[in-house]
LUMTOR-174864 format. One record per residue: x, y, z of N, C-alpha, C in turn. Coordinates in nm, 3 decimals, padded with zeros to 5 digits. Layout:
REM residues N
        nX        nY        nZ       caX       caY       caZ        cX        cY        cZ
         X         Y         Z         X         Y         Z         X         Y         Z
...
REM end
This chain:
REM residues 206
        nX        nY        nZ       caX       caY       caZ        cX        cY        cZ
    08.540    08.803    12.373    08.481    08.834    12.206    08.617    08.808    12.062
    08.608    08.769    11.981    08.698    08.767    11.853    08.638    08.822    11.721
    08.739    08.895    11.638    08.648    08.937    11.553    08.814    08.904    11.448
    08.790    08.812    11.347    08.860    08.831    11.201    08.886    08.892    11.170
    08.943    08.943    11.090    08.990    09.078    11.030    09.077    09.017    10.850
    08.999    08.948    10.717    09.072    08.928    10.609    09.122    08.990    10.527
    09.294    08.951    10.505    09.377    09.047    10.427    09.347    08.993    10.300
    09.243    09.084    10.225    09.262    08.957    10.072    09.354    09.040    09.947
    09.474    09.122    10.040    09.517    09.154    09.925    09.646    09.049    09.889
    09.731    09.060    09.751    09.850    09.008    09.773    09.965    09.041    09.887
    09.938    09.153    09.877    10.072    09.296    09.936    09.985    09.262    10.099
    10.117    09.183    10.191    10.073    09.178    10.354    10.015    09.269    10.457
    10.118    09.393    10.366    10.127    09.486    10.471    10.107    09.606    10.420
    10.026    09.623    10.260    10.011    09.750    10.228    09.865    09.814    10.261
    09.768    09.867    10.101    09.734    09.977    10.117    09.570    09.852    10.234
    09.516    09.761    10.194    09.454    09.697    10.285    09.454    09.663    10.378
    09.578    09.595    10.454    09.613    09.656    10.611    09.623    09.703    10.661
    09.693    09.807    10.573    09.664    09.940    10.669    09.513    10.003    10.714
    09.405    09.960    10.640    09.277    09.952    10.662    09.237    09.906    10.813
    09.247    09.768    10.755    09.208    09.657    10.782    09.264    09.709    10.963
    09.365    09.730    10.988    09.453    09.769    11.120    09.420    09.848    11.211
    09.326    09.953    11.098    09.306    10.096    11.184    09.164    10.059    11.247
    09.068    09.965    11.144    08.932    09.903    11.257    09.016    09.768    11.361
    09.094    09.739    11.362    09.128    09.671    11.420    09.176    09.673    11.592
    09.261    09.836    11.533    09.266    09.929    11.634    09.135    09.935    11.713
    09.044    10.006    11.672    08.898    10.043    11.728    08.848    09.938    11.791
    08.872    09.815    11.773    08.773    09.688    11.818    08.898    09.643    11.930
    08.990    09.662    11.953    09.092    09.657    12.065    09.020    09.716    12.182
    09.011    09.856    12.141    09.015    09.978    12.266    08.823    09.940    12.307
    08.811    09.836    12.224    08.647    09.822    12.310    08.678    09.643    12.376
    08.758    09.653    12.387    08.803    09.491    12.419    08.778    09.348    12.395
    08.744    09.400    12.253    08.743    09.304    12.125    08.877    09.225    12.075
    08.928    09.128    12.078    09.039    09.040    11.981    09.051    09.048    11.907
    09.151    09.052    11.835    09.158    09.102    11.724    09.256    08.964    11.650
    09.209    08.937    11.477    09.318    08.868    11.414    09.322    08.902    11.310
    09.436    08.986    11.209    09.413    08.995    11.081    09.458    08.865    11.005
    09.406    08.796    10.945    09.460    08.706    10.848    09.434    08.738    10.713
    09.611    08.689    10.681    09.619    08.701    10.535    09.559    08.583    10.448
    09.552    08.651    10.317    09.498    08.558    10.231    09.701    08.443    10.135
    09.732    08.585    10.185    09.867    08.504    10.127    09.884    08.584    09.924
    09.963    08.525    09.907    10.017    08.567    09.734    10.017    08.460    09.665
    10.004    08.317    09.731    09.996    08.217    09.629    09.862    08.194    09.565
    09.865    08.113    09.446    09.797    08.057    09.359    09.699    08.040    09.499
    09.553    08.053    09.410    09.449    08.013    09.509    09.287    07.989    09.394
    09.288    07.902    09.374    09.207    07.803    09.317    09.025    07.819    09.392
    08.965    07.884    09.255    08.821    07.909    09.287    08.709    07.743    09.305
    08.610    07.783    09.347    08.544    07.637    09.402    08.505    07.566    09.252
    08.571    07.433    09.303    08.572    07.300    09.180    08.371    07.305    09.154
    08.326    07.302    09.285    08.222    07.222    09.341    08.158    07.146    09.322
    08.260    07.055    09.390    08.265    06.917    09.367    08.164    06.841    09.527
    08.173    06.955    09.572    08.016    06.876    09.752    08.121    06.829    09.827
    08.207    06.826    09.822    08.309    06.745    09.934    08.299    06.821    10.034
    08.300    06.986    10.105    08.282    07.006    10.192    08.112    07.006    10.276
    08.021    06.997    10.145    07.956    06.927    10.223    07.904    06.825    10.293
    08.001    06.705    10.314    08.024    06.594    10.398    08.132    06.630    10.488
    08.251    06.675    10.462    08.350    06.702    10.536    08.350    06.793    10.644
    08.334    06.946    10.551    08.306    07.062    10.633    08.391    07.103    10.596
    08.498    07.112    10.515    08.633    07.160    10.460    08.631    07.114    10.358
    08.766    07.200    10.292    08.746    07.190    10.112    08.901    07.109    10.149
    08.829    07.037    09.983    08.978    06.912    09.935    09.039    06.967    09.885
    09.063    07.086    09.869    09.188    07.144    09.879    09.225    07.240    10.002
    09.365    07.169    10.037    09.425    07.230    10.214    09.483    07.315    10.170
    09.434    07.419    10.174    09.473    07.554    10.179    09.458    07.660    10.255
    09.517    07.824    10.255    09.434    07.888    10.339    09.324    07.880    10.390
    09.236    07.867    10.289    09.097    07.866    10.324    09.060    07.780    10.457
    09.120    07.632    10.423    09.079    07.586    10.549    09.152    07.605    10.684
    09.283    07.679    10.660    09.279    07.723    10.761    09.225    07.866    10.845
    09.123    07.892    10.784    09.029    07.984    10.795    08.930    07.936    10.883
    08.854    07.849    10.798    08.704    07.771    10.796    08.838    07.725    10.971
    08.908    07.672    11.015    08.930    07.658    11.138    08.923    07.727    11.206
    08.932    07.816    11.203    08.964    07.952    11.302    08.801    08.021    11.279
    08.758    08.009    11.174    08.583    08.105    11.199    08.521    08.009    11.315
    08.538    07.906    11.306    08.423    07.795    11.453    08.441    07.846    11.564
    08.555    07.960    11.573    08.586    08.046    11.705    08.549    08.186    11.701
    08.481    08.273    11.614    08.515    08.371    11.572    08.375    08.454    11.601
    08.367    08.573    11.659    08.218    08.604    11.660    08.167    08.711    11.558
    08.272    08.734    11.456    08.257    08.828    11.387    08.358    08.876    11.262
    08.356    08.885    11.161    08.426    08.893    11.058    08.447    09.000    10.936
    08.548    09.040    10.931    08.592    09.156    10.821    08.639    09.146    10.709
    08.626    09.151    10.599    08.732    09.101    10.459    08.750    09.214    10.404
    08.892    09.243    10.360    08.897    09.344    10.283    09.021    09.325    10.146
    08.952    09.383    10.086    09.035    09.357    09.953    09.059    09.498    09.841
    09.156    09.471    09.794    09.204    09.599    09.726    09.065    09.566    09.593
    09.024    09.707    09.520    08.999    09.705    09.409    09.108    09.678    09.283
    08.973    09.580    09.164    09.067    09.557    09.130    08.925    09.540    08.982
    08.989    09.659    08.916    08.857    09.645    08.793    08.743    09.649    08.834
    08.713    09.748    08.920    08.590    09.783    08.979    08.557    09.631    09.057
    08.603    09.566    09.100    08.599    09.468    09.173    08.684    09.434    09.311
    08.638    09.295    09.362    08.791    09.283    09.467    08.811    09.185    09.392
    08.924    09.151    09.457    09.023    09.061    09.433    09.029    08.889    09.356
    09.067    08.898    09.227    09.066    08.725    09.252    09.092    08.660    09.358
    09.170    08.708    09.442    09.227    08.602    09.565    09.104    08.584    09.658
    09.030    08.713    09.752    08.959    08.719    09.801    08.795    08.654    09.724
    08.837    08.650    09.640    08.695    08.632    09.565    08.709    08.475    09.550
    08.781    08.409    09.530    08.812    08.251    09.526    08.820    08.220    09.693
    08.876    08.264    09.739    08.863    08.228    09.854    08.700    08.270    09.965
    08.689    08.332    09.967    08.499    08.302    09.948    08.382    08.286    09.946
    08.473    08.217    09.798    08.352    08.127    09.732    08.355    08.050    09.800
    08.512    07.951    09.847    08.526    07.826    09.909    08.476    07.843    10.051
    08.548    07.963    10.047    08.499    07.941    10.237    08.324    07.953    10.293
    08.223    07.993    10.209    08.119    08.024    10.225    08.026    07.924    10.185
    08.077    07.833    10.094    07.974    07.736    10.000    07.988    07.655    10.130
    07.869    07.602    10.163    07.884    07.478    10.246    07.891    07.457    10.401
    07.926    07.587    10.380    07.977    07.618    10.544    07.926    07.733    10.597
    07.762    07.766    10.588    07.706    07.847    10.602    07.649    07.854    10.756
    07.694    07.751    10.821    07.676    07.713    10.999    07.719    07.827    11.043
    07.862    07.836    10.976    07.975    07.887    11.098    07.950    08.068    11.105
    07.843    08.147    10.985    07.839    08.234    11.029    07.692    08.279    11.063
    07.606    08.234    11.058    07.450    08.267    11.063    07.448    08.288    11.187
    07.379    08.431    11.204    07.415    08.539    11.345    07.529    08.593    11.391
    07.593    08.606    11.326    07.728    08.688    11.283    07.721    08.775    11.268
    07.810    08.911    11.267    07.786    09.040    11.214    07.930    09.005    11.077
    07.902    09.084    10.978    07.960    09.063    10.917    08.030    09.187    10.840
    08.146    09.246    10.814    08.184    09.387    10.714    08.220    09.347    10.585
    08.263    09.459    10.477    08.354    09.451    10.427    08.416    09.594    10.415
    08.555    09.571    10.390    08.636    09.670    10.383    08.729    09.694    10.238
    08.710    09.771    10.146    08.788    09.780    10.036    08.935    09.870    10.027
    08.983    09.873    09.938    09.072    09.985    09.918    09.118    10.006    09.753
    09.095    10.150    09.737    09.139    10.234    09.578    09.236    10.295    09.613
    09.242    10.296    09.445    09.339    10.426    09.412    09.280    10.530    09.438
    09.169    10.512    09.277    09.060    10.626    09.268    08.903    10.613    09.242
    08.916    10.480    09.178    08.738    10.531    09.114    08.736    10.303    09.176
    08.582    10.255    09.116    08.587    10.154    09.150    08.549    10.016    09.301
    08.499    10.139    09.430    08.552    10.128    09.519    08.414    10.064    09.610
    08.307    10.099    09.555    08.195    10.122    09.584    08.112    09.957    09.548
    08.167    09.921    09.397    08.095    09.833    09.338    08.197    09.711    09.410
    08.356    09.759    09.456    08.363    09.593    09.499    08.270    09.570    09.627
    08.260    09.723    09.717    08.215    09.726    09.855    08.118    09.611    09.801
    08.022    09.638    09.726    07.909    09.581    09.694    07.913    09.437    09.708
    07.966    09.417    09.586    08.060    09.250    09.565    08.025    09.165    09.678
    08.159    09.241    09.774    08.170    09.134    09.898    08.071    09.167    09.999
    07.923    09.278    10.014    07.823    09.220    10.064    07.750    09.151    10.060
    07.803    09.099    09.931    07.648    08.979    09.869    07.685    08.842    10.009
    07.767    08.824    10.013    07.801    08.711    10.048    07.770    08.694    10.204
    07.745    08.848    10.272    07.666    08.778    10.403    07.537    08.815    10.384
    07.487    08.872    10.316    07.294    08.880    10.285    07.246    08.738    10.229
    07.340    08.621    10.230    07.283    08.531    10.171    07.289    08.389    10.286
    07.369    08.505    10.378    07.445    08.355    10.521    07.402    08.398    10.634
    07.259    08.461    10.629    07.213    08.502    10.758    07.272    08.583    10.881
    07.365    08.679    10.805    07.434    08.796    10.900    07.401    08.909    10.841
    07.438    09.026    10.973    07.434    09.089    11.034    07.542    09.204    10.954
    07.512    09.296    10.846    07.586    09.369    10.811    07.624    09.493    10.861
    07.725    09.542    10.919    07.791    09.614    11.004    07.834    09.778    10.910
    07.744    09.879    10.984    07.813    10.004    10.816    07.871    10.073    10.939
    07.906    10.187    10.896    08.017    10.291    10.945    07.933    10.416    10.902
    07.987    10.534    10.890    07.931    10.654    10.896    07.940    10.710    10.711
    07.971    10.617    10.627    08.031    10.605    10.476    08.047    10.493    10.440
    08.008    10.467    10.288    08.115    10.329    10.275    08.279    10.304    10.335
    08.225    10.176    10.332    08.383    10.122    10.416    08.488    10.071    10.351
    08.549    10.225    10.268    08.669    10.275    10.131    08.738    10.353    10.248
    08.915    10.304    10.176    08.976    10.423    10.188    09.058    10.432    10.043
    09.131    10.571    10.043    09.193    10.523    09.879    09.378    10.615    09.902
    09.424    10.548    09.831    09.506    10.579    09.828    09.589    10.478    09.753
    09.708    10.489    09.722    09.788    10.393    09.643    09.908    10.339    09.692
    09.934    10.378    09.822    10.083    10.348    09.892    09.970    10.366    10.022
    10.079    10.253    10.135    10.007    10.258    10.273    10.010    10.391    10.306
    10.142    10.480    10.259    10.156    10.614    10.330    10.011    10.696    10.305
    09.987    10.672    10.166    09.867    10.779    10.124    09.719    10.769    10.180
    09.725    10.578    10.196    09.616    10.548    10.331    09.604    10.648    10.462
    09.688    10.638    10.499    09.740    10.695    10.626    09.683    10.826    10.597
    09.717    10.910    10.483    09.654    11.029    10.453    09.495    11.055    10.419
    09.444    10.970    10.434    09.273    10.923    10.412    09.215    10.957    10.499
    09.208    11.134    10.600    09.175    11.131    10.732    09.040    11.048    10.695
    08.943    11.079    10.630    08.793    11.037    10.641    08.803    10.895    10.599
    08.891    10.812    10.551    08.869    10.686    10.540    08.905    10.602    10.660
    09.011    10.686    10.724    09.040    10.580    10.855    08.955    10.631    10.932
    08.858    10.766    10.934    08.823    10.736    11.043    08.667    10.690    11.003
    08.678    10.591    10.861    08.556    10.556    10.854    08.551    10.418    10.906
    08.659    10.338    10.921    08.730    10.234    10.944    08.665    10.225    11.118
    08.752    10.333    11.162    08.759    10.291    11.318    08.598    10.352    11.348
    08.533    10.389    11.258    08.364    10.397    11.306    08.327    10.268    11.320
    08.393    10.186    11.151    08.336    10.075    11.158    08.378    09.948    11.272
    08.504    09.999    11.305    08.517    09.940    11.440    08.457    09.953    11.527
    08.433    10.042    11.600    08.327    10.099    11.716    08.175    10.044    11.718
    08.138    10.027    11.525    07.987    09.964    11.574    08.020    09.817    11.565
    08.073    09.719    11.466    08.106    09.607    11.525    08.118    09.580    11.664
    08.226    09.602    11.744    08.232    09.601    11.887    08.103    09.604    11.958
    08.035    09.745    11.888    07.879    09.780    11.991    07.807    09.681    11.968
    07.803    09.593    11.832    07.699    09.529    11.769    07.709    09.337    11.841
    07.815    09.331    11.889    07.868    09.219    11.952    07.845    09.176    12.082
    07.843    09.336    12.137    07.787    09.305    12.305    07.678    09.338    12.303
    07.578    09.408    12.187    07.416    09.387    12.216    07.414    09.228    12.234
    07.509    09.150    12.081    07.440    08.998    12.093    07.482    08.882    12.233
    07.568    08.950    12.252    07.637    08.897    12.422    07.533    08.935    12.509
    07.479    09.041    12.491    07.348    09.075    12.626    07.239    09.015    12.599
    07.218    09.015    12.443    07.068    08.957    12.426    07.089    08.792    12.460
    07.206    08.753    12.464    07.177    08.577    12.505    07.223    08.526    12.635
    07.250    08.649    12.714    07.212    08.630    12.821    07.067    08.672    12.921
    06.984    08.730    12.824    06.855    08.761    12.882    06.736    08.650    12.807
    06.834    08.546    12.717    06.743    08.422    12.676    06.672    08.464    12.489
    06.791    08.586    12.418    06.721    08.608    12.320    06.799    08.513    12.224
    06.753    08.448    12.147    06.846    08.327    12.053    06.818    08.395    11.930
    06.862    08.371    11.838    06.861    08.344    11.651    06.738    08.334    11.608
    06.675    08.390    11.574    06.533    08.348    11.492    06.541    08.243    11.457
    06.444    08.134    11.458    06.437    07.970    11.421    06.451    07.967    11.277
    06.512    07.916    11.170    06.481    07.907    11.044    06.375    07.785    10.999
    06.341    07.855    10.917    06.183    07.780    10.817    06.332    07.662    10.763
    06.280    07.583    10.755    06.378    07.457    10.643    06.326    07.541    10.486
    06.439    07.485    10.401    06.466    07.600    10.311    06.388    07.557    10.170
    06.317    07.622    10.141    06.241    07.634    09.954    06.327    07.678    09.865
    06.384    07.586    09.799    06.458    07.611    09.640    06.381    07.611    09.545
    06.336    07.725    09.468    06.287    07.717    09.303    06.386    07.773    09.184
    06.359    07.742    09.158    06.424    07.824    08.980    06.292    07.849    08.875
    06.346    07.936    08.800    06.310    08.042    08.667    06.233    07.965    08.586
    06.255    07.845    08.594    06.209    07.750    08.427    06.068    07.673    08.467
    05.995    07.697    08.639    05.906    07.553    08.624    05.796    07.690    08.677
REM end
């Protein structure tokens, strides 16, 4: 089993990475393979709504989003991490997730997902809530911890001093590993994911 941890910070080895690394360590102790995938620090466009991915399965803009989508096909769980910018997730991870999830829901159905946020002081819960919405609309199971999945600090060294935050990350990793093993055990017993109804779509002007 494998979990991909996505680092949505423009800093490859910054505070967000430090938090994700702690989660990855707990997962690996439970026998789960991990990969920390960096979104990068180059300009990343938001979704254009062109619909090309609905036909091809990949975005028309061939960048790190498509690289992730190809990896996601083989992953069993996902953790998306972001720094907090103006009480919200980073622009990079927001654009990344808009394009990674749109038209590609089959990659995520029935798989556990979790969000991790890193902030200096405030805005963590708002960013955390923002990221969780990608999971709840994609038939995923959200993995929780002993507190909201956040760490505090302005540098990696400060994050490493956030003992409660790091413990929250380790608990998240342990909980993710437990859920993955439960899903695997269920499949072996013939328990499959609930059959989906044909989607019904309405809007509020009718």
